[in-house]
Every structure is written in structure tokens, then in C-alpha cells.
Backbone as a ProteinNet text record, in pm:
[ID]
protein_1_A
[PRIMARY]
MVLIVKKEIENLPPKCKQIFLLSKEEGLTNIEIAEYLNVSIKSVEAHITKAFGILRSAIGNKIDGILFLLFGKKRNCKFVLNIFFLVKS
[TERTIARY]
1687.1	1643.8	1494	1447.7	1305.9	1219.9	1264.8	1189.5	1181.4	1287.3	1287.6	1184.8	1179.2	1082.5	940.6	915.6	781.6	741.7	836.3	809.5	778	854.6	831.5	697.6	658.6	527.6	417.2	433.7	334.8	323.5	431.7	433.3	383.4	350.7	297.9	165.6	130	-2	-110.6	-222	-322.1	-368.2	-410.4	-460.4	-347.1	-231.3	-112.6	-77.2	-78.9	-49.7	-152.4	-279.7	-386.1	-368.2	-346.8	-332.6	-204.4	-95.7	30.5	15.9	-48	-64.1	-161.1	-266.1	-356	-280.2	-188.5	-108.9	-3.5	76.6	191.9	159.6	73.5	42.3	-69.1	-173.5	-288.2	-275.8	-186.3	-164	-269.7	-347.2	-449.6	-386.3	-448.2	-401.3	-448.9	-391.8	-434.4	-581.5	-628.1	-770	-857.5	-819	-896.8	-901.1	-788.2	-783.3	-873.1	-866.1	-948.7	-1097.5	-1137.5	-1278	-1316.3	-1230.4	-1255.8	-1273.1	-1187.5	-1190	-1271	-1322	-1400.4	-1321.1	-1198.4	-1111.1	-1061.2	-998.5	-946.6	-819.2	-790.7	-667.5	-547.4	-558.2	-449.2	-421	-525.2	-508.1	-432.5	-467.9	-398.8	-251.7	-226.5	-88.7	-9.4	-73.1	-5.7	29.9	-61.5	-35.4	76.6	78.9	184.7	319.8	320.2	442.9	491.3	398.1	432.5	491.2	429.3	477.6	620.2	645	780	879.1	838.7	926.7	964	864.7	888.4	979	950.7	1031	1173.9	1189.6	1324.7	1404.1	1337	1405.4	1454.1	1372.7	1406.2	1505.3	1495.5	1571.2	1677.9	1653.8	1747.7	1695.4	1777.5	1736.4	1722.5	1751.8	1738.3	1594.6	1503.5	1365.7	1295.9	1318.5	1249.9	1283.5	1411.7	1452.3	1396.4	1393.4	1340.5	1190.8	1118.1	974	946.6	1030.1	1013.1	1028.1	1126	1144.6	1025.3	967.6	853.5	725	697.7	567.6	573.4	691.1	704.2	635.2	603.9	538.3	396.9	351.4	214.2	116	18.2	-87.1	-210.1	-286	-408.1	-521.8	-572.8	-675.8	-803.9	-841	-964.4	-1084.9	-1074.1	-1184.9	-1219.6	-1123.1	-1148.3	-1249.6	-1228.6	-1322.1	-1458.6	-1460.2	-1588.4	-1668	-1602.2	-1670.1	-1717.2	-1632.5	-1669.5	-1796.1	-1801.3	-1917	-2041.1	-2025	-2139.8	-2197.2	-2110.4	-2154.4	-2216	-2156.8	-2202.2	-2341.1	-2375.7	-2503.7	-2621.8
-207.1	-140.1	-162.9	-283.3	-314.3	-229.1	-209.3	-126.3	18.6	65.2	202.1	213.8	113.8	115.9	112.6	25.2	18.4	152.3	216.8	347.7	450.5	449.1	543.8	518.4	393	360.9	414.8	398.8	450.8	602.7	669.9	815.6	872.3	784.6	833.1	906.1	1000.8	1063.4	954.9	973.7	867.7	798.7	874.4	813.7	743.5	804.2	747.3	613.6	611.6	490.4	381.4	418.9	321	255.6	336.2	284.3	201.9	249.6	176.9	39.1	31.4	-97.1	-189.6	-135.2	-219.1	-281.7	-206	-256.5	-357.1	-318.6	-401	-510.4	-480.9	-578.5	-673.4	-617.2	-698.7	-753.8	-695.8	-746.3	-705.9	-602	-558.3	-481.6	-489.4	-413	-268.7	-181.7	-41.7	-28	-107.3	-103.5	-147	-253.7	-303	-199.6	-135.1	-32	84.6	127.6	238.7	207.6	87.2	47.2	39.6	-18	-35	99.6	197	327.7	431.8	393	483.5	609.6	586	693.8	652.9	745.4	714.1	630.4	559.3	480.8	574.3	690	789	834.3	847.7	885.5	776.3	652.5	539.9	540.9	556	559	672.9	789.1	905.1	880	819.4	792	689.3	587.3	486.4	549.2	631	700.2	792	864.1	952.7	872.7	759.1	674.6	627.6	578.9	534.3	648.9	766.8	883.3	917.1	917	945.8	839.6	713.4	604.7	606.4	635.1	643.2	757.3	868.5	982.9	946.5	870	834.5	718.6	623.9	499.8	483.8	535.4	520.5	423	391.6	308.7	160.1	118.9	-21.9	-56.6	37.9	21.1	-99	-126.8	-238.2	-371.7	-394.3	-517.5	-527.5	-415.6	-413.4	-442.1	-382.4	-407.4	-553.5	-613.6	-756.1	-837.7	-802.4	-873.3	-854.1	-733.4	-704.6	-773.1	-761.7	-805.8	-931.3	-971.5	-1090.7	-1076.2	-1189.1	-1191.7	-1138.4	-1067.8	-1016.6	-1130.4	-1105.8	-1203.2	-1162	-1258	-1229.3	-1217.7	-1098.1	-1074.5	-1020.6	-1073.8	-1028.3	-1057.6	-1160.4	-1193.5	-1078.1	-995.2	-879.6	-787.3	-763.3	-677.7	-743.5	-873.4	-943.9	-931.8	-949.6	-937.9	-795.6	-697.4	-557	-526.9	-571.4	-539.7	-615.9	-736	-808.8	-739	-691.7	-622.7	-488	-421.5	-288.2	-293	-404.2	-415.8	-419.8
1074.4	953.3	928.6	953.3	934.6	1027.5	1149.5	1244.4	1196.4	1134.8	1081.5	969.7	881.3	770.9	825.1	922	980.8	1042.3	1109.5	1169.3	1062	954.7	845.4	777.1	762.9	705.3	796.3	926.6	1021.8	1015.1	976	969.8	836.7	741.7	613.5	637	548.9	559.4	556.2	625.4	642.5	513.3	413.4	289.8	215.6	216.5	153.4	219.8	349.7	426.7	397.3	396.6	371.5	234.6	133	-3.2	-15.6	42	37.1	100.7	216	284.7	211.9	152.2	72.5	-43.9	-100.4	-212	-166.2	-70.1	-31.5	69.4	164.1	268.8	225.2	164.5	124.5	-17	-96.9	-231.8	-333.6	-302.4	-397	-512.9	-630.1	-745.4	-732.3	-813.7	-812	-847.3	-941.5	-980.7	-863.9	-795.6	-681.4	-569.1	-544.6	-440.5	-478.3	-604.4	-651.3	-633.9	-669.7	-654.3	-506.4	-426.4	-283.3	-212.4	-247.1	-180.2	-256.1	-372	-455.9	-492.4	-540.1	-588.9	-727.1	-796.2	-929.4	-919.7	-1027.4	-1033.6	-1026.9	-1091	-1087.4	-944	-864.5	-724.2	-648.7	-673.8	-610.4	-650.5	-780.4	-829.2	-765	-754	-694.8	-548.1	-473.4	-331.6	-314.4	-398.9	-390.1	-426.5	-531.1	-571	-459.1	-398.1	-286.4	-170.3	-138.3	-28.4	-55.5	-177.9	-211.2	-202.6	-246.8	-239.1	-95.6	-8.6	132.8	194.4	165.1	221.5	167.9	38.3	-19.4	44	68.4	131.3	271	342.8	481	489.3	396.4	409.4	301.5	184.8	73.6	-29.6	-126.5	-239.9	-207.9	-88.3	-50.5	-12.3	-28.9	17.3	-45.6	-174.3	-240.2	-173.6	-145	-77.7	63	130.9	267.6	266.7	171.4	162.6	130.9	47.8	19.2	146.7	228.8	355.9	448.9	447.1	534	487.6	358.3	308.2	222.8	177.8	96.3	-37.4	-94.9	-225	-211.6	-316.1	-315.1	-296.1	-211.3	-189.4	-268	-312.3	-385.1	-285.6	-266.8	-166.1	-229.1	-345.4	-409.4	-321.3	-236.4	-148.5	-54.9	-21.1	65.3	-1.9	-131.1	-204.6	-217.3	-241.7	-254.5	-125.5	-12.7	116.8	136.4	101.2	115.5	37	-88.1	-170.6	-124.8	-69	-15.8	106.3	194.4	315.9	279.8	181.2	141.3	78	12.7	-59	34
[MASK]
+++++++++++++++++++++++++++++++++++++++++++++++++++++++++++++++++++++++++++++++++++++++++

């Protein structure tokens, strides 16, 4: 089942996949993702909602438990943004 979820995540549209992974894998907040990608918070929310919709359609309602197994507890990765802004300057 985990392999199926990973495959479905890989098949997400590119921007949707990027935002979903920044949220779930890197543990960034929607605000942090919006700042990092220079998009609106609403855009981030829409992409995450779209990703969950696609994954639920493919896998079913057990997706939340499966994602927890894949990514575990959210990690605090604010340092990623700090490094990004230091390099960007």
C-alpha cells in the first residue's frame, strides 16, 4: 500500500507534488511554502487540497494513516527557508 501511495504522489501534477511534499515531507507551513515559492497562501491551500483529492480517489479514505506512516510527525524545517533567503540575497 505504501508503494502505491508513493507512486501516486510521484504522478501528481508538478506544482501540486512540489507543494504537497514541502508540506508533508519537509514539514513547512502553508505560509512558509507560499513565501518560499512566491505564490499566494490560497494557491498553496488549493494545491494541497487537490493533492489530497487525487490521492483519496486513488487510494481511498485511509490516506491520512498511510501518509503518517510515510512521513511521520511534521518536522520543523524553517532553516530551509532561512538558507534559501540567505542564498537568494
